[in-house]
TORSEKE-529782 format. One line per 2 residues: for each residue y, z, x of C-alpha. Coordinates in pm, whole numbers, plus 32768, in hexadecimal, padded with zeros to 4 digits. Example, Ala and Ser with C-alpha at 12.3 -4.5 7.8 and 13.67 -1.06 7.14 Angstrom:
<sites>
7E3E/830C/84CE; 7F96/82CA/8557;
</sites>
This chain:
<sites>
766E/7AF3/83EE; 7689/7BCC/82B9;
7779/7CED/827B; 767C/7DF1/82F1;
76A1/7D69/8453; 7819/7D34/845F;
78DD/7E38/8526; 79EA/7F08/847E;
7B1E/7F5E/854A; 7BCB/80A4/84F8;
7D40/8069/851A; 7E26/814B/85E1;
7F46/81FF/8539; 8038/8109/85D8;
7F6E/7FE0/8558; 7F6A/8077/83FB;
80E2/80B1/83FC; 811E/7F4F/847B;
804F/7EBD/835E; 8103/7F9C/8264;
8255/7F3C/82F3; 8201/7DC9/82DD;
8199/7DDA/8170; 8263/7E21/8038;
8172/7E66/7F1A; 8065/7F6C/7EFC;
7F9A/8022/7DF9; 800E/8185/7DB8;
7F04/8277/7D3D; 7F7D/83B3/7C8F;
7EF4/84AA/7B92; 7F85/8486/7A34;
7F0E/8566/7918; 7DEF/85E3/79EF;
7D62/848A/7A3D; 7DA5/838C/7B51;
7E94/826B/7B14; 7EE5/8148/7BFA;
8033/8093/7BFA; 80A8/7F6C/7CC8;
81EA/7FC6/7D7B; 82C8/7F17/7E72;
8325/8002/7F8A; 83CC/8029/80DB;
8362/80F1/820B; 846C/81F2/8265;
8439/82F5/8378; 82C1/82BB/8370;
82A9/82FE/81FD; 8292/821E/80CB;
83BF/8207/7FE2; 83D0/815A/7E93;
84C4/8154/7D71; 8466/8196/7C09;
84EB/81D0/7AAC; 8496/8302/79DC;
8326/82FA/7980; 81CE/8342/7A0A;
821A/8301/7B7A; 834F/83DD/7B73;
829B/84EC/7AB0; 8178/84E2/7BA6;
826B/84FC/7CCA; 831E/8626/7C31;
81D1/86D9/7C06; 81A3/86C5/7D81;
8032/8679/7D62; 7F6C/85B4/7E61;
7FA8/843E/7E5C; 7F31/830F/7F1E;
7FA7/81AF/7F66; 7EBE/8091/7FC8;
7F09/7F39/8052; 7E1A/7E2D/80C4;
7E16/7CC8/8137; 7D4E/7BA6/81BA;
7DA1/7AB8/82D6; 7CEB/796A/82AA;
7D39/7903/8412; 7C7F/7A2C/84A8;
7B90/7A58/8380; 7BE7/7BCA/8381;
7C3B/7CB2/8264; 7CEC/7DFF/8289;
7D51/7F2A/81B9; 7E31/8057/81ED;
7E3A/8196/811C; 7F4F/829B/812D;
7F06/83EC/808C; 8000/8502/8062;
80F4/85A6/7F77; 8222/8519/7EC5;
8384/8596/7EB7; 84BC/851F/7E04;
85D3/84AD/7EEC; 8722/853B/7E7F;
87F5/8506/7FB9; 88D8/83D5/7F8D;
88DE/8393/8104; 8764/8373/8106;
8770/828F/7FD5; 8870/81B5/8086;
8793/81A5/81BD; 866A/813A/80E8;
873C/8037/8031; 87A2/7FAB/8185;
8631/7F61/81C1; 8639/7E71/809A;
8584/7F48/7F9C; 85D4/7E9A/7E55;
84F3/7EC6/7D27; 8449/7D86/7CB8;
8438/7DE9/7B4B; 857C/7DCA/7A86;
8629/7F05/7A12; 86CC/802D/7AB5;
85F0/80DB/7BB5; 86DE/81EE/7C1C;
85DA/82EC/7C90; 8565/82E0/7DFA;
8410/8372/7E49; 8380/83B8/7FA2;
820D/83CD/7FED; 81EF/84A8/8122;
80BA/8445/81E5; 7FC4/855C/8226;
7EA3/846F/826B; 7EAA/8304/82D6;
7D76/822A/82FC; 7D41/80BA/832D;
7C34/7FC7/8386; 7C0D/7E5A/83DD;
7AD0/7D90/83C6; 7A59/7C2D/83DB;
79DD/7BB3/828A; 78A6/7AF0/8236;
78D4/7979/822F; 7903/7910/80C5;
77F1/780C/80E4; 76EA/791C/8115;
76E7/7957/7F9F; 7785/78AF/7E74;
78EC/7921/7E71; 79E8/78DF/7D62;
7AD0/77BA/7D97; 7BFD/78A3/7DA5;
7B65/7979/7EBC; 7C6D/797F/7FD2;
7B62/7972/80E1; 7B0C/780C/8080;
7C5A/778B/8106; 7BF1/77BB/8272;
7AAF/76F4/8241; 7B1C/75D3/8164;
</sites>
């Protein structure tokens, strides 16, 4: 069966939030100097929004501009041979309230990259989409040796 015949499951909001809550790293898309930029960020889910910490720079500048932003996560489960992705779109805001920062810290949000990341940014979800689909078997075509799908067949 090729990918044209594989069903795609649209995920519910609850499924999307569960996947987001069970992950820790996503790709943040923001507009910087009038063009899109993508940054890997580790994040936490707080009150059905995405929160990350950052130092001064492009991500903080983009958040202060209150322009649209998006965060994407994805994954693959070799046991079920299913891949999934979730995209959160919305607007960013800087978190100033220390009580909120403390609540986010209690979720274990610690930056992976060394250095002070004293600025907390929230991505408020205005749109949330996700999908799950069974992937083609890797033996249908020549896949690279590092293709994660191979693990479930070898």
